[in-house]
Rosetta silent file (secondary structure, phi, psi, omega in degrees, C-alpha in Angstrom):
SEQUENCE: MIDTEGTAPAGDPGHVPFRLLIVGPPGAGKGTQAARLAEALRIPAISTGDIFRANVGAKTELGVLAQSYMDRGEYVPDSVTNDMVRSRLAEADAQGGFLLDGYPRTLDQVHALDDMLSATGDALDAVLMLDVDFDAVIGRLVERGRELGRSDDTEETIRRRIEVYAEQTAPLVALFEERGLLRRVDGMASIDEVTAALLAALEQR
SCORE:     score description
SCORE:     0.000 S_00000001
   1 L     0.000  144.333  176.503   36.994   42.260  -20.892 S_00000001
   2 L   -77.071  126.204  178.456   36.721   40.840  -17.391 S_00000001
   3 L   -83.082  106.926 -179.737   33.104   39.874  -16.658 S_00000001
   4 L  -110.218   12.236 -178.599   32.348   41.229  -13.194 S_00000001
   5 L   -93.261  154.778  175.801   28.583   41.154  -13.502 S_00000001
   6 L    79.407 -171.085 -176.185   26.261   38.676  -11.866 S_00000001
   7 L  -134.840   41.927 -177.599   26.913   36.064   -9.252 S_00000001
   8 L   -62.272  137.331  178.124   28.041   33.023  -11.234 S_00000001
   9 L   -71.476  169.261 -174.580   29.540   30.314   -9.047 S_00000001
  10 L   -56.867  -30.475 -176.954   33.154   29.185   -9.502 S_00000001
  11 L   -85.823   -3.572 -178.456   32.175   26.354  -11.844 S_00000001
  12 L   -71.244  139.872  179.771   30.159   28.626  -14.149 S_00000001
  13 L   -57.481  -25.149 -179.897   31.611   29.209  -17.668 S_00000001
  14 L   -80.356   -6.604 -177.688   31.331   32.989  -17.045 S_00000001
  15 L   -88.853  130.432  177.523   33.639   32.818  -14.050 S_00000001
  16 L   -97.872  115.263 -173.163   37.318   33.741  -14.574 S_00000001
  17 L   -81.450   72.567  177.034   39.460   31.722  -12.093 S_00000001
  18 L   -70.519  136.776  172.893   42.041   34.350  -11.182 S_00000001
  19 E  -119.385  107.414 -165.959   44.753   33.311   -8.756 S_00000001
  20 E  -128.095  157.757  167.581   46.225   36.521   -7.445 S_00000001
  21 E  -119.749  147.608  171.648   48.452   38.144   -4.844 S_00000001
  22 E  -121.608  132.661 -174.086   48.089   41.731   -3.649 S_00000001
  23 E  -128.136  141.080  177.334   51.167   43.516   -2.314 S_00000001
  24 L   172.815  156.604 -178.849   51.672   46.878   -0.630 S_00000001
  25 L   -70.620  167.527  174.258   52.929   48.458    2.589 S_00000001
  26 L   -54.507  135.482  176.918   50.866   49.014    5.742 S_00000001
  27 L    88.188    2.032 -177.613   48.372   51.793    5.094 S_00000001
  28 L   -82.340  -11.926  178.817   48.313   51.298    1.312 S_00000001
  29 L    92.652   23.894 -179.220   44.678   50.171    1.373 S_00000001
  30 H   -58.830  -44.959 -177.751   45.296   46.499    0.538 S_00000001
  31 H   -59.920  -44.783  179.515   42.391   45.272    2.661 S_00000001
  32 H   -62.378  -47.381 -178.296   39.894   47.648    1.042 S_00000001
  33 H   -68.762  -36.421  179.524   41.065   46.793   -2.486 S_00000001
  34 H   -61.856  -42.713  179.691   41.214   43.059   -1.768 S_00000001
  35 H   -65.152  -41.128 -179.882   37.569   43.078   -0.655 S_00000001
  36 H   -66.218  -43.475 -178.851   36.507   45.058   -3.743 S_00000001
  37 H   -66.863  -41.891 -178.397   38.429   42.836   -6.158 S_00000001
  38 H   -59.609  -40.240 -179.895   37.165   39.672   -4.476 S_00000001
  39 H   -69.116  -45.096 -176.648   33.566   40.855   -4.954 S_00000001
  40 H   -64.793  -39.340 -174.671   34.147   41.967   -8.552 S_00000001
  41 H   -95.000   -6.724 -179.397   35.962   38.765   -9.572 S_00000001
  42 L    58.938   48.228  175.470   33.853   36.423   -7.417 S_00000001
  43 L  -131.954  154.499  179.562   36.854   34.900   -5.669 S_00000001
  44 L   -75.170  139.253  169.768   37.666   34.823   -1.917 S_00000001
  45 E   -89.377  122.163 -174.846   40.033   37.387   -0.437 S_00000001
  46 E  -121.113  115.777  177.564   42.326   35.435    1.886 S_00000001
  47 E  -107.295  148.517  178.538   44.638   37.159    4.373 S_00000001
  48 H   -61.136  -34.248  177.384   47.172   35.333    6.510 S_00000001
  49 H   -59.623  -43.504  178.394   45.741   37.118    9.540 S_00000001
  50 H   -65.345  -38.383  179.813   42.322   35.612    8.864 S_00000001
  51 H   -64.039  -45.103 -179.327   43.857   32.140    8.340 S_00000001
  52 H   -62.469  -48.333 -178.212   45.734   32.342   11.635 S_00000001
  53 H   -60.625  -42.493 -179.960   42.700   33.619   13.557 S_00000001
  54 H   -60.888  -44.749 -177.614   40.455   30.900   12.073 S_00000001
  55 H   -71.375  -42.320 -179.761   42.882   28.120   12.970 S_00000001
  56 H   -68.518  -41.460 -178.204   43.673   29.414   16.465 S_00000001
  57 H   -66.576  -36.287 -178.882   39.994   30.163   17.174 S_00000001
  58 H   -85.489   -4.678 -178.455   38.865   26.705   15.989 S_00000001
  59 L    55.196   42.035  174.128   41.779   25.079   17.881 S_00000001
  60 L   -68.545  167.218  179.201   42.805   23.107   14.824 S_00000001
  61 H   -58.008  -41.310  177.949   45.989   21.057   15.046 S_00000001
  62 H   -69.442  -36.443  178.546   47.823   23.772   13.118 S_00000001
  63 H   -65.419  -43.078  177.351   46.244   26.508   15.219 S_00000001
  64 H   -63.197  -40.304  178.080   47.291   24.896   18.473 S_00000001
  65 H   -64.306  -45.298  178.889   50.798   24.471   17.091 S_00000001
  66 H   -63.810  -40.941  179.757   50.994   28.093   15.946 S_00000001
  67 H   -62.025  -34.320 -179.005   49.618   29.291   19.308 S_00000001
  68 H   -64.858  -36.243  176.595   52.361   27.367   21.124 S_00000001
  69 H   -70.568  -45.009 -177.711   55.004   29.386   19.267 S_00000001
  70 H   -64.072  -38.367  178.820   53.210   32.676   19.791 S_00000001
  71 H   -62.407  -28.925  178.300   52.765   31.999   23.505 S_00000001
  72 L   -90.491    4.069  179.705   56.518   31.628   23.796 S_00000001
  73 L    71.741   23.445 -178.485   56.996   34.844   21.872 S_00000001
  74 L  -103.220  157.826  177.762   58.594   32.937   19.014 S_00000001
  75 L   -69.933  132.540  176.367   58.182   33.332   15.250 S_00000001
  76 L   -72.039  121.648 -175.500   55.755   30.833   13.747 S_00000001
  77 L   -58.377  151.896  177.156   57.844   28.727   11.338 S_00000001
  78 H   -54.400  -37.117 -176.155   57.247   28.918    7.590 S_00000001
  79 H   -58.612  -40.337  179.794   56.318   25.237    7.605 S_00000001
  80 H   -70.443  -46.293  177.728   53.291   25.925    9.852 S_00000001
  81 H   -59.449  -44.733  179.746   52.215   29.013    7.880 S_00000001
  82 H   -59.142  -43.344 -179.285   52.614   27.101    4.604 S_00000001
  83 H   -64.706  -38.651  178.093   50.438   24.238    5.898 S_00000001
  84 H   -63.423  -45.387  179.020   47.735   26.698    6.995 S_00000001
  85 H   -64.185  -43.509  179.151   47.715   28.345    3.558 S_00000001
  86 H   -57.452  -44.889  179.625   47.730   24.955    1.799 S_00000001
  87 H   -63.175  -40.925 -179.518   44.742   23.868    3.874 S_00000001
  88 H   -67.931  -40.519 -179.112   42.866   27.119    3.135 S_00000001
  89 H   -71.618  -15.857  178.105   43.484   26.962   -0.605 S_00000001
  90 L   -82.843  -10.367 -179.964   42.163   23.407   -0.643 S_00000001
  91 L   -69.667  155.567 -171.216   38.720   24.622    0.548 S_00000001
  92 H   -57.025  -40.463 -173.981   35.897   24.603   -1.945 S_00000001
  93 H   -68.702  -18.411 -177.211   35.516   28.379   -2.318 S_00000001
  94 H   -94.694   -2.628 -178.363   39.167   28.747   -3.414 S_00000001
  95 L   -68.663  -26.286  179.663   38.984   26.165   -6.208 S_00000001
  96 L   -98.028   21.581 -179.630   37.759   28.796   -8.652 S_00000001
  97 L   118.612  165.987 -179.132   40.474   31.314   -7.795 S_00000001
  98 E  -163.636  165.035  173.015   41.613   33.434   -4.865 S_00000001
  99 E  -128.758  111.146 -177.944   43.282   36.683   -3.837 S_00000001
 100 E   -91.821  133.791  177.965   46.048   36.248   -1.245 S_00000001
 101 E  -126.975  118.074  179.242   46.997   39.135    1.055 S_00000001
 102 L    96.689    2.907  177.908   50.026   38.844    3.349 S_00000001
 103 L  -151.133  136.040    1.705   51.431   35.678    1.868 S_00000001
 104 L   -83.028  155.127  179.517   54.004   34.856    0.660 S_00000001
 105 L  -110.802  -12.915 -177.935   56.396   37.077    2.664 S_00000001
 106 L  -133.268  162.433  177.847   59.668   35.249    1.929 S_00000001
 107 H   -63.038  -36.946  176.764   61.249   33.597   -1.087 S_00000001
 108 H   -60.258  -38.751  179.259   60.866   30.210    0.646 S_00000001
 109 H   -70.033  -32.737  175.753   57.156   30.866    0.963 S_00000001
 110 H   -60.784  -45.511 -178.780   56.984   31.825   -2.727 S_00000001
 111 H   -67.349  -34.625  177.705   58.471   28.424   -3.638 S_00000001
 112 H   -66.878  -38.988  178.464   56.079   26.690   -1.237 S_00000001
 113 H   -67.890  -39.855  176.622   53.131   28.420   -2.925 S_00000001
 114 H   -55.409  -45.443 -178.769   54.518   27.427   -6.328 S_00000001
 115 H   -65.202  -40.598  179.537   54.530   23.785   -5.167 S_00000001
 116 H   -58.488  -47.146 -175.877   50.952   24.045   -3.782 S_00000001
 117 H   -72.698  -41.216 -179.027   49.643   25.365   -7.081 S_00000001
 118 H   -64.910  -27.244  179.031   51.651   23.085   -9.374 S_00000001
 119 L   -63.303  -25.032  178.272   50.333   20.108   -7.454 S_00000001
 120 L  -110.336   11.924  178.010   46.876   20.917   -8.804 S_00000001
 121 L    75.042   22.015 -179.592   48.106   22.053  -12.236 S_00000001
 122 L  -109.124  173.684  176.236   47.573   25.752  -11.380 S_00000001
 123 L  -157.871  161.688  176.202   49.802   28.822  -11.297 S_00000001
 124 L   -65.961  144.145  176.266   49.624   32.467  -10.254 S_00000001
 125 L   -96.406  -35.888 -179.810   48.022   34.773  -12.813 S_00000001
 126 E  -165.112  156.651  172.834   49.261   38.107  -11.480 S_00000001
 127 E  -119.893  115.535 -176.925   50.779   39.927   -8.529 S_00000001
 128 E   -95.157  121.680 -176.460   49.104   43.289   -7.965 S_00000001
 129 E  -115.703  126.072  176.360   51.328   45.910   -6.309 S_00000001
 130 E   -89.364  108.037  176.916   50.050   49.160   -4.844 S_00000001
 131 E   -85.108  126.519 -176.463   52.743   51.767   -5.332 S_00000001
 132 L  -136.400  161.426  173.813   52.451   54.517   -2.734 S_00000001
 133 L   -82.914  116.140 -175.418   54.401   57.474   -1.386 S_00000001
 134 H   -58.651  -41.755 -179.326   55.849   56.209    1.907 S_00000001
 135 H   -63.066  -39.084  178.929   55.808   59.590    3.644 S_00000001
 136 H   -66.940  -39.022  178.140   52.144   60.120    2.751 S_00000001
 137 H   -67.231  -40.928  177.242   51.256   56.644    4.040 S_00000001
 138 H   -59.302  -46.334  178.363   53.181   57.249    7.269 S_00000001
 139 H   -59.554  -40.302 -178.962   51.253   60.488    7.790 S_00000001
 140 H   -64.205  -44.065 -178.348   47.979   58.661    7.120 S_00000001
 141 H   -70.350  -36.338  177.512   48.779   55.915    9.664 S_00000001
 142 H   -63.353  -42.233 -179.817   49.947   58.364   12.311 S_00000001
 143 H   -66.613  -40.406  178.239   46.690   60.295   11.968 S_00000001
 144 H   -63.842  -38.220  177.259   44.674   57.082   12.136 S_00000001
 145 H   -60.116  -42.519  178.876   46.605   56.087   15.264 S_00000001
 146 H   -63.828  -44.058 -178.701   45.688   59.388   16.916 S_00000001
 147 H   -62.833  -36.893 -176.439   42.016   58.982   15.978 S_00000001
 148 H   -94.699   -1.455  177.779   41.874   55.416   17.355 S_00000001
 149 L    70.617   32.952  178.959   44.015   56.188   20.388 S_00000001
 150 L   -90.428  104.103 -176.923   46.772   53.767   19.414 S_00000001
 151 L   -69.180  -21.046 -178.704   49.815   54.834   21.378 S_00000001
 152 L   -83.147  -10.521 -179.432   52.019   52.351   19.507 S_00000001
 153 L   -87.620   59.984  176.758   51.278   53.940   16.135 S_00000001
 154 L   -85.524  161.917  178.901   54.019   56.535   16.413 S_00000001
 155 H   -58.266  -39.725 -177.549   55.836   57.859   13.366 S_00000001
 156 H   -63.764  -46.866 -177.968   58.997   56.025   14.426 S_00000001
 157 H   -70.126  -37.162  178.206   57.327   52.600   14.774 S_00000001
 158 H   -67.014  -41.393  177.775   55.309   53.020   11.596 S_00000001
 159 H   -60.912  -38.659  179.732   58.390   54.076    9.635 S_00000001
 160 H   -66.678  -40.396  177.532   60.187   50.995   10.898 S_00000001
 161 H   -61.195  -39.771 -179.460   57.286   48.731    9.866 S_00000001
 162 H   -72.555  -34.141  174.808   57.376   50.150    6.361 S_00000001
 163 H   -63.594  -43.379  178.516   61.176   49.763    6.204 S_00000001
 164 H   -63.109  -43.005  177.746   60.809   46.086    7.186 S_00000001
 165 H   -56.063  -49.021 -176.917   58.091   45.681    4.545 S_00000001
 166 H   -63.056  -39.748  179.014   60.378   47.186    1.884 S_00000001
 167 H   -64.280  -44.939 -175.626   63.314   44.980    2.921 S_00000001
 168 H   -73.182  -34.831 -172.554   61.235   41.788    2.927 S_00000001
 169 H   -82.638  -30.297 -174.793   59.286   42.574   -0.239 S_00000001
 170 H   -48.065  -53.790 -177.840   62.150   43.748   -2.522 S_00000001
 171 H   -67.211  -30.142  178.216   63.420   40.271   -3.483 S_00000001
 172 H   -69.287  -44.024 -179.391   59.832   38.974   -3.968 S_00000001
 173 H   -60.878  -42.851  179.917   58.943   41.946   -6.208 S_00000001
 174 H   -61.536  -41.623 -179.555   62.100   41.338   -8.262 S_00000001
 175 H   -65.543  -45.398 -178.529   61.213   37.662   -8.688 S_00000001
 176 H   -67.714  -33.295  178.187   57.604   38.347   -9.702 S_00000001
 177 H   -67.305  -40.941  178.631   58.752   41.032  -12.118 S_00000001
 178 H   -60.379  -35.648  179.950   61.226   38.566  -13.645 S_00000001
 179 L   -81.198   -4.681  179.468   58.355   36.102  -14.105 S_00000001
 180 L    78.094   18.504 -177.268   56.247   38.749  -15.841 S_00000001
 181 L   -95.711  -19.140 -169.230   53.550   38.593  -13.135 S_00000001
 182 E   -77.005  131.659  174.981   53.897   42.008  -11.517 S_00000001
 183 E  -123.566  110.656 -178.771   51.235   44.649  -12.195 S_00000001
 184 E   -92.115  135.958 -179.282   51.985   48.043  -10.609 S_00000001
 185 E  -133.411  142.284  179.056   49.147   50.420   -9.804 S_00000001
 186 E   -70.067  107.921 -178.111   49.211   53.935   -8.345 S_00000001
 187 L   -82.244   -2.075 -179.706   47.893   53.367   -4.804 S_00000001
 188 L   -91.263   -5.179  177.677   47.653   57.104   -4.056 S_00000001
 189 L   -73.367  179.168  179.241   44.655   57.636   -6.330 S_00000001
 190 L   -66.627  161.265 -178.721   41.071   57.553   -5.015 S_00000001
 191 H   -57.068  -45.141 -179.690   39.662   54.201   -3.857 S_00000001
 192 H   -65.090  -39.554 -179.049   37.448   53.902   -6.959 S_00000001
 193 H   -67.437  -38.120  179.405   40.329   54.834   -9.299 S_00000001
 194 H   -65.211  -44.567  178.612   42.646   52.268   -7.686 S_00000001
 195 H   -58.999  -45.100  179.717   40.022   49.538   -8.025 S_00000001
 196 H   -62.368  -40.118 -179.442   39.460   50.430  -11.674 S_00000001
 197 H   -67.692  -37.536  177.950   43.233   50.432  -12.320 S_00000001
 198 H   -64.864  -43.794  178.747   43.657   47.037  -10.667 S_00000001
 199 H   -66.471  -35.959  178.009   40.909   45.487  -12.793 S_00000001
 200 H   -66.571  -36.730 -179.046   42.397   47.113  -15.884 S_00000001
 201 H   -63.999  -32.194 -179.793   45.823   45.665  -14.976 S_00000001
 202 H   -70.758  -16.985  176.358   44.309   42.185  -14.992 S_00000001
 203 H   -67.027  -16.639 -179.620   43.376   42.658  -18.667 S_00000001
 204 H   -76.853   -6.013 -175.354   47.124   42.227  -19.353 S_00000001
 205 L   -57.363    0.000    0.000   46.822   38.546  -18.337 S_00000001
């Protein structure tokens, strides 16, 4: 059984150093589940959005470089994103495990992450995938857009975002499945049920 009780630090014998990814389309509830899992497993939830904001806000060398691409309306190269993730995973709180959300997004980034982990003798333990009904998620996001007054959250734009997600994620999912790392969970269940299913899926480790 996974010990989720107490507040043992990363170096404590009772701490299980999970190194995880969470995958799912926009609106699947990844952020909510990532926060819950991070608390239960006593590991940091790390999203690429947070990493970018932290580097740009602190005006780090990588943040300034990333901002220069964004200011020109250009895609931030994988090399910059990889370096940001490498730097974040080297921080003390990630030494006892982590849960990555939003990275890797490409096969090249998967290989970069492999290199980062192998350099310290580590490897991924599991990739948690939230399976959802796309039409239901689209409806959920459209409704949320109306409530928050987001004019850009139309059904057309949301559907396109989910299509892009599916296109980008398919080869990654296939690779992780081939490696025996993929754990699929029904993301349409209640929040508590999804959390319980995700924790149960980690027992397969």
